[in-house]
C-alpha positions in Angstrom: 25.0 92.0 47.3 21.9 90.1 46.3 19.5 92.0 44.1 15.8 91.1 43.9 13.3 92.0 41.2 9.6 91.2 41.5 7.2 90.8 38.6 3.8 89.4 37.9 1.6 92.0 39.7 -1.2 93.9 38.2 -5.0 94.3 38.3 -7.2 91.3 39.0 -10.8 90.8 39.8 -12.0 89.5 43.2 -11.8 85.8 43.2 -9.0 85.8 40.7 -5.4 84.6 40.9 -1.9 85.8 40.3 1.6 84.4 40.4 4.3 86.8 41.6 7.9 86.0 40.7 11.1 87.2 42.3 14.3 86.8 40.4 17.6 87.2 42.3 21.1 87.9 41.3 24.5 88.7 42.8 24.2 86.5 45.8 24.2 82.9 47.0 20.6 82.0 46.5 21.0 78.7 48.2 21.9 80.4 51.5 18.8 82.6 51.8 15.5 82.1 53.4 13.2 83.7 50.9 10.0 85.5 51.9 7.1 87.6 50.7 5.6 90.6 52.5 3.0 93.2 51.6 2.3 96.8 52.6 -1.0 98.5 52.5 -0.9 102.3 52.4 -0.8 103.7 56.0 0.2 100.3 57.5 3.4 98.5 58.3 4.9 95.9 56.0 3.4 92.6 56.9 4.8 89.1 56.6 3.0 86.7 54.3 5.2 83.6 53.7 8.7 82.3 53.8 10.5 79.3 52.5 13.8 77.7 53.5 16.5 76.4 51.2 15.1 73.0 51.8 11.6 74.0 50.8 10.0 74.3 54.3 7.2 76.9 54.0 5.7 79.1 56.7 2.6 81.3 56.2 0.8 84.1 58.0 -2.6 83.0 59.3 -4.3 85.5 57.1 -3.2 83.9 53.9 -2.6 80.3 54.7 -4.7 78.2 52.3 -4.9 81.0 49.7 -1.3 81.8 49.0 1.5 79.4 48.2 5.2 80.0 48.2 7.7 78.0 46.2 11.3 78.4 45.1 13.5 77.2 42.3 17.1 77.0 43.5 18.4 76.3 40.0 16.7 79.5 38.7 17.5 81.7 41.7 13.8 82.5 42.0 11.0 82.4 44.4 7.3 82.6 43.6 4.1 83.4 45.4 0.8 82.0 44.0 -2.1 84.1 45.1 -5.6 82.6 44.8 -9.1 83.8 45.7 -7.9 87.3 45.8 -10.0 89.9 47.7 -10.1 93.7 47.6 -8.3 93.7 51.0 -5.3 91.9 49.3 -4.6 95.1 47.4 -1.1 96.2 48.4 2.5 96.5 47.3 4.1 93.1 47.5 7.8 92.7 48.4 10.2 89.8 48.0 12.9 89.3 50.7 16.1 87.4 51.0 17.5 86.7 54.5 20.7 85.2 55.7 22.6 85.2 58.9 25.6 87.0 57.3 23.8 89.6 55.2 20.6 90.3 57.0 17.5 91.0 54.9 17.5 92.4 51.5 14.4 93.6 49.7 13.1 94.0 46.2 11.5 97.2 45.0 8.0 96.0 45.4 5.2 95.4 43.0 1.6 96.5 43.0 -1.3 94.1 43.2 -4.7 95.6 42.8 -7.9 93.6 43.3 -10.9 95.4 42.0 -14.0 94.6 39.9 
């Protein structure tokens, strides 16, 4: 089974940027649609962005233009570049890997806190 490990979170000031990384192992990376989600305490996990094997990206309206997803198929990794971060972007961010045969697998999540 694929395993996903997120990194790159932390504390950032409003207006700042972060790059989240998700490294995968144990699966066929080139078969997965990769995605990023986030969960704010008390709310459901929300879709942010996804990217196909071929590099086609899709974004939630709330983050399009501020967040950018990319993947490196040679490194089995997917990234999320977050810019112009606001306090309301504070959440736990999750990486996902989805395929028709295995369904969706999740990383453990990583905290992003936006505060001055």
